[in-house]
N, CA, C and O of each residue as an XYZ file, in Angstrom:
436
protein
N     -76.620    -43.017     -7.491
C     -75.370    -43.479     -8.075
C     -74.268    -42.469     -7.724
O     -74.477    -41.256     -7.735
N     -73.109    -43.008     -7.420
C     -71.973    -42.150     -7.070
C     -70.713    -42.704     -7.722
O     -70.460    -43.908     -7.682
N     -69.929    -41.818     -8.321
C     -68.631    -42.220     -8.863
C     -67.635    -42.300     -7.707
O     -67.669    -41.490     -6.780
N     -66.762    -43.281     -7.782
C     -65.754    -43.416     -6.725
C     -64.930    -42.143     -6.591
O     -64.523    -41.775     -5.489
N     -64.686    -41.475     -7.705
C     -63.931    -40.206     -7.685
C     -64.577    -39.177     -6.761
O     -63.888    -38.389     -6.113
N     -65.912    -39.195     -6.709
C     -66.633    -38.197     -5.926
C     -66.718    -38.529     -4.441
O     -66.984    -37.640     -3.632
N     -66.497    -39.785     -4.064
C     -66.688    -40.145     -2.657
C     -65.408    -40.585     -1.951
O     -65.347    -40.561     -0.721
N     -64.403    -40.981     -2.695
C     -63.147    -41.403     -2.067
C     -62.249    -40.187     -1.838
O     -62.191    -39.283     -2.672
N     -61.560    -40.172     -0.713
C     -60.590    -39.089     -0.435
C     -59.385    -39.229     -1.346
O     -58.839    -38.238     -1.832
N     -58.968    -40.494     -1.576
C     -57.818    -40.779     -2.430
C     -58.174    -41.931     -3.358
O     -58.740    -42.938     -2.935
N     -57.833    -41.763     -4.629
C     -57.887    -42.848     -5.618
C     -56.522    -42.837     -6.283
O     -56.140    -41.845     -6.903
N     -55.776    -43.944     -6.158
C     -54.421    -43.946     -6.705
C     -54.056    -45.348     -7.196
O     -54.708    -46.342     -6.877
N     -52.989    -45.376     -7.983
C     -52.476    -46.651     -8.487
C     -50.957    -46.647     -8.380
O     -50.314    -45.598     -8.355
N     -50.400    -47.870     -8.318
C     -48.946    -48.004     -8.258
C     -48.589    -49.451     -8.559
O     -49.431    -50.344     -8.466
N     -47.346    -49.668     -8.918
C     -46.869    -51.031     -9.122
C     -46.858    -51.776     -7.797
O     -46.622    -51.201     -6.735
N     -47.120    -53.073     -7.895
C     -46.887    -53.936     -6.736
C     -45.989    -55.084     -7.195
O     -46.117    -56.226     -6.756
N     -45.084    -54.731     -8.090
C     -44.180    -55.681     -8.733
C     -44.264    -55.464    -10.238
O     -45.114    -54.699    -10.694
N     -43.420    -56.104    -11.013
C     -43.414    -55.856    -12.449
C     -44.642    -56.405    -13.177
O     -44.918    -56.002    -14.307
N     -45.379    -57.317    -12.546
C     -46.498    -57.959    -13.231
C     -47.855    -57.631    -12.638
O     -48.880    -58.058    -13.168
N     -47.876    -56.876    -11.546
C     -49.147    -56.541    -10.914
C     -49.232    -55.057    -10.588
O     -48.227    -54.364    -10.434
N     -50.459    -54.606    -10.492
C     -50.783    -53.213    -10.229
C     -51.657    -53.184     -8.986
O     -52.510    -54.054     -8.808
N     -51.459    -52.206     -8.136
C     -52.304    -52.010     -6.968
C     -53.076    -50.710     -7.138
O     -52.514    -49.677     -7.502
N     -54.361    -50.784     -6.871
C     -55.240    -49.624     -6.894
C     -55.736    -49.418     -5.470
O     -56.122    -50.378     -4.804
N     -55.729    -48.187     -5.002
C     -56.152    -47.887     -3.639
C     -57.287    -46.886     -3.631
O     -57.290    -45.908     -4.379
N     -58.247    -47.153     -2.767
C     -59.321    -46.208     -2.455
C     -59.232    -45.941     -0.962
O     -59.202    -46.880     -0.168
N     -59.191    -44.677     -0.570
C     -59.163    -44.297      0.844
C     -60.350    -43.377      1.113
O     -60.641    -42.472      0.330
N     -61.025    -43.620      2.226
C     -62.237    -42.879      2.557
C     -62.093    -42.153      3.878
O     -61.337    -42.585      4.747
N     -62.815    -41.047      4.036
C     -62.853    -40.306      5.291
C     -64.002    -40.792      6.156
O     -64.006    -40.572      7.367
N     -64.969    -41.446      5.551
C     -66.223    -41.794      6.197
C     -66.397    -43.318      6.226
O     -66.343    -43.973      5.185
N     -66.605    -43.871      7.419
C     -66.737    -45.330      7.550
C     -67.953    -45.863      6.801
O     -67.897    -46.957      6.239
N     -69.041    -45.113      6.784
C     -70.239    -45.570      6.081
C     -69.966    -45.712      4.583
O     -70.368    -46.704      3.974
N     -69.295    -44.742      3.991
C     -68.959    -44.834      2.560
C     -68.017    -46.004      2.316
O     -68.210    -46.772      1.373
N     -67.003    -46.144      3.158
C     -66.071    -47.270      3.023
C     -66.823    -48.598      3.049
O     -66.570    -49.481      2.229
N     -67.747    -48.731      3.998
C     -68.500    -49.978      4.137
C     -69.366    -50.234      2.898
O     -69.410    -51.355      2.391
N     -70.042    -49.210      2.420
C     -70.904    -49.390      1.247
C     -70.088    -49.795      0.019
O     -70.473    -50.706     -0.714
N     -68.967    -49.120     -0.201
C     -68.111    -49.455     -1.339
C     -67.551    -50.867     -1.173
O     -67.545    -51.651     -2.122
N     -67.089    -51.183      0.016
C     -66.521    -52.507      0.279
C     -67.519    -53.620     -0.013
O     -67.141    -54.693     -0.481
N     -68.795    -53.361      0.265
C     -69.830    -54.368      0.064
C     -70.331    -54.460     -1.368
O     -70.900    -55.481     -1.754
N     -70.133    -53.417     -2.163
C     -70.702    -53.408     -3.514
C     -69.691    -53.557     -4.649
O     -70.041    -54.032     -5.729
N     -68.445    -53.157     -4.414
C     -67.446    -53.207     -5.480
C     -67.040    -54.659     -5.736
O     -66.663    -55.375     -4.809
N     -67.118    -55.087     -6.992
C     -66.818    -56.475     -7.340
C     -65.681    -56.555     -8.357
O     -65.344    -55.580     -9.027
N     -65.109    -57.743     -8.444
C     -64.062    -57.988     -9.438
C     -64.608    -57.755    -10.841
O     -63.895    -57.247    -11.707
N     -65.860    -58.120    -11.072
C     -66.462    -57.931    -12.394
C     -66.568    -56.455    -12.758
O     -66.354    -56.089    -13.914
N     -66.890    -55.613    -11.802
C     -66.960    -54.165    -12.052
C     -65.595    -53.607    -12.421
O     -65.457    -52.841    -13.375
N     -64.592    -54.003    -11.654
C     -63.233    -53.517    -11.917
C     -62.753    -54.043    -13.259
O     -62.162    -53.298    -14.040
N     -62.998    -55.312    -13.533
C     -62.592    -55.903    -14.812
C     -63.250    -55.183    -15.977
O     -62.602    -54.919    -16.990
N     -64.519    -54.868    -15.845
C     -65.223    -54.150    -16.908
C     -64.621    -52.765    -17.130
O     -64.437    -52.343    -18.272
N     -64.313    -52.056    -16.042
C     -63.724    -50.710    -16.160
C     -62.382    -50.745    -16.867
O     -62.048    -49.826    -17.615
N     -61.605    -51.806    -16.634
C     -60.262    -51.918    -17.213
C     -60.216    -52.782    -18.474
O     -59.156    -52.984    -19.066
N     -61.391    -53.287    -18.873
C     -61.498    -54.114    -20.078
C     -60.547    -55.318    -20.021
O     -59.809    -55.605    -20.963
N     -60.599    -56.008    -18.872
C     -59.827    -57.236    -18.656
C     -60.785    -58.315    -18.167
O     -61.949    -58.036    -17.880
N     -60.298    -59.531    -18.074
C     -61.099    -60.635    -17.551
C     -61.180    -60.533    -16.026
O     -60.230    -60.083    -15.386
N     -62.300    -60.944    -15.446
C     -62.425    -60.885    -13.982
C     -61.303    -61.624    -13.253
O     -60.926    -61.226    -12.150
N     -60.765    -62.685    -13.842
C     -59.677    -63.407    -13.184
C     -58.375    -62.609    -13.159
O     -57.447    -62.965    -12.433
N     -58.296    -61.528    -13.948
C     -57.129    -60.647    -13.894
C     -57.177    -59.695    -12.697
O     -56.170    -59.086    -12.335
N     -58.353    -59.576    -12.093
C     -58.496    -58.812    -10.853
C     -58.254    -59.820     -9.736
O     -59.123    -60.636     -9.430
N     -57.078    -59.761     -9.132
C     -56.639    -60.801     -8.209
C     -57.293    -60.701     -6.836
O     -57.708    -61.714     -6.275
N     -57.387    -59.504     -6.297
C     -57.927    -59.306     -4.945
C     -58.651    -57.978     -4.850
O     -58.284    -57.001     -5.501
N     -59.677    -57.962     -4.034
C     -60.264    -56.715     -3.537
C     -60.273    -56.872     -2.027
O     -60.989    -57.712     -1.482
N     -59.468    -56.053     -1.355
C     -59.262    -56.195      0.080
C     -59.787    -54.953      0.786
O     -59.315    -53.843      0.541
N     -60.760    -55.145      1.657
C     -61.267    -54.049      2.482
C     -60.475    -54.042      3.782
O     -60.394    -55.059      4.470
N     -59.891    -52.893      4.119
C     -59.052    -52.773      5.312
C     -59.613    -51.655      6.195
O     -59.335    -50.474      5.990
N     -60.407    -52.067      7.180
C     -61.125    -51.098      8.011
C     -60.236    -50.119      8.776
O     -60.571    -48.935      8.823
N     -59.104    -50.549      9.390
C     -58.320    -49.574     10.166
C     -57.911    -48.326      9.372
O     -57.741    -47.252      9.948
N     -57.757    -48.470      8.068
C     -57.380    -47.325      7.238
C     -58.553    -46.804      6.410
O     -58.390    -45.871      5.624
N     -59.738    -47.404      6.581
C     -60.895    -47.104      5.727
C     -60.472    -47.137      4.264
O     -60.723    -46.206      3.498
N     -59.827    -48.231      3.904
C     -59.242    -48.379      2.571
C     -59.760    -49.631      1.883
O     -60.164    -50.603      2.522
N     -59.735    -49.574      0.560
C     -59.980    -50.737     -0.289
C     -58.788    -50.836     -1.222
O     -58.453    -49.880     -1.920
N     -58.150    -52.000     -1.229
C     -56.991    -52.241     -2.089
C     -57.385    -53.277     -3.125
O     -57.971    -54.310     -2.801
N     -57.055    -52.988     -4.373
C     -57.339    -53.893     -5.485
C     -56.021    -54.254     -6.143
O     -55.249    -53.374     -6.522
N     -55.766    -55.528     -6.277
C     -54.573    -56.002     -6.980
C     -55.017    -56.645     -8.279
O     -55.944    -57.454     -8.304
N     -54.341    -56.273     -9.360
C     -54.673    -56.856    -10.658
C     -53.421    -57.051    -11.502
O     -52.402    -56.392    -11.296
N     -53.521    -57.967    -12.451
C     -52.399    -58.212    -13.354
C     -52.230    -57.025    -14.287
O     -53.206    -56.440    -14.758
N     -50.979    -56.681    -14.544
C     -50.675    -55.656    -15.557
C     -50.805    -56.286    -16.934
O     -50.466    -57.455    -17.119
N     -51.287    -55.530    -17.886
C     -51.374    -56.027    -19.277
C     -49.991    -56.225    -19.870
O     -49.738    -57.181    -20.604
N     -49.101    -55.299    -19.535
C     -47.720    -55.329    -20.028
C     -46.821    -55.208    -18.798
O     -47.048    -54.326    -17.969
N     -45.821    -56.054    -18.655
C     -44.934    -55.935    -17.487
C     -44.284    -54.546    -17.421
O     -43.998    -53.927    -18.446
N     -44.062    -54.083    -16.209
C     -43.414    -52.794    -16.006
C     -42.047    -52.774    -16.683
O     -41.233    -53.674    -16.475
N     -41.799    -51.751    -17.488
C     -40.520    -51.596    -18.171
C     -40.396    -52.355    -19.475
O     -39.404    -52.197    -20.186
N     -41.377    -53.173    -19.805
C     -41.363    -53.936    -21.057
C     -41.617    -52.983    -22.227
O     -42.327    -51.991    -22.061
N     -41.049    -53.266    -23.416
C     -41.363    -52.416    -24.564
C     -42.887    -52.295    -24.738
O     -43.606    -53.294    -24.712
N     -43.344    -51.103    -24.908
C     -44.774    -50.848    -25.029
C     -45.415    -50.385    -23.730
O     -46.541    -49.887    -23.748
N     -44.733    -50.535    -22.618
C     -45.252    -50.057    -21.342
C     -45.111    -48.544    -21.311
O     -44.012    -48.009    -21.460
N     -46.235    -47.859    -21.117
C     -46.215    -46.397    -21.122
C     -46.309    -45.799    -19.717
O     -46.361    -44.578    -19.564
N     -46.331    -46.659    -18.689
C     -46.439    -46.185    -17.313
C     -45.643    -47.131    -16.411
O     -46.214    -47.973    -15.718
N     -44.336    -46.979    -16.431
C     -43.430    -47.889    -15.723
C     -43.798    -48.022    -14.246
O     -43.710    -49.116    -13.689
N     -44.205    -46.936    -13.607
C     -44.497    -46.958    -12.180
C     -45.949    -47.314    -11.861
O     -46.294    -47.490    -10.692
N     -46.798    -47.421    -12.869
C     -48.201    -47.751    -12.639
C     -48.975    -46.630    -11.972
O     -50.058    -46.863    -11.434
N     -48.441    -45.426    -11.997
C     -49.028    -44.310    -11.259
C     -50.152    -43.590    -11.997
O     -50.767    -42.677    -11.446
N     -50.423    -43.984    -13.219
C     -51.447    -43.287    -13.999
C     -52.579    -44.219    -14.414
O     -53.207    -44.015    -15.453
N     -52.837    -45.239    -13.606
C     -53.823    -46.247    -13.976
C     -55.098    -46.189    -13.138
O     -55.903    -47.119    -13.196
N     -55.300    -45.155    -12.383
C     -56.425    -45.103    -11.453
C     -57.724    -44.540    -12.031
O     -58.780    -44.717    -11.423
N     -57.683    -43.880    -13.164
C     -58.879    -43.201    -13.677
C     -60.035    -44.157    -13.966
O     -61.159    -43.848    -13.569
N     -59.835    -45.298    -14.633
C     -60.990    -46.190    -14.827
C     -61.651    -46.584    -13.506
O     -62.875    -46.695    -13.441
N     -60.864    -46.795    -12.458
C     -61.428    -47.105    -11.152
C     -62.220    -45.911    -10.622
O     -63.332    -46.077    -10.121
N     -61.662    -44.731    -10.729
C     -62.313    -43.521    -10.220
C     -63.662    -43.266    -10.878
O     -64.540    -42.658    -10.267
N     -63.837    -43.720    -12.105
C     -65.077    -43.472    -12.849
C     -66.152    -44.530    -12.636
O     -67.263    -44.390    -13.146
N     -65.837    -45.590    -11.886
C     -66.857    -46.602    -11.590
C     -67.970    -45.962    -10.766
O     -67.712    -45.243     -9.801
N     -69.206    -46.234    -11.162
C     -70.370    -45.738    -10.442
C     -71.012    -46.867     -9.662
O     -71.213    -47.966    -10.179
N     -71.330    -46.579     -8.408
C     -71.999    -47.546     -7.544
C     -73.317    -46.964     -7.065
O     -73.447    -45.755     -6.871
N     -74.280    -47.834     -6.878
C     -75.578    -47.424     -6.357
C     -75.486    -47.374     -4.832
O     -75.906    -48.295     -4.132
N     -74.926    -46.276     -4.345
C     -74.777    -46.071     -2.906
C     -75.159    -44.640     -2.575
O     -75.233    -43.779     -3.452
N     -75.397    -44.405     -1.311
C     -75.813    -43.076     -0.857
C     -74.812    -42.550      0.155
O     -74.968    -42.758      1.359
N     -73.788    -41.871     -0.331
C     -72.845    -41.231      0.565
C     -72.079    -40.165     -0.210
O     -72.040    -40.172     -1.440
N     -71.482    -39.265      0.527
C     -70.695    -38.200     -0.101
C     -69.216    -38.334      0.223
O     -68.392    -37.607     -0.332
N     -68.874    -39.247      1.106
C     -67.478    -39.430      1.487
C     -66.913    -38.272      2.281
O     -65.696    -38.112      2.370
N     -67.784    -37.464      2.858
C     -67.326    -36.312      3.625
C     -67.081    -35.109      2.745
O     -66.705    -34.046      3.238
N     -67.291    -35.264      1.422
C     -67.102    -34.133      0.510
C     -68.413    -33.381      0.346
O     -69.487    -33.965      0.485
N     -68.332    -32.111      0.055
C     -69.532    -31.300     -0.181
C     -69.815    -31.200     -1.647
O     -70.787    -30.557     -2.046
């Protein structure tokens, strides 16, 4: 088992509009990227964020950048009263803590 935090070079989040959030995983190693791309599901992401799987709109594997992009609905629109992260830049930790049954280090020691 490996946490995404331990194998991804970058784990980040940002707004992709006022109603959606984008989560990015970037890898140094193609094997790790491939394993994550094949195992990460909308249900896993939904469980980590305590949302419905249909709120996870896309999981896109992009080989040229060894990246995985996840788009999901924001619980609260950006800038709406009660929104504590207008830019969506602090929403990546639940993703980083997801554990997958894969065998790779992502180039990290």
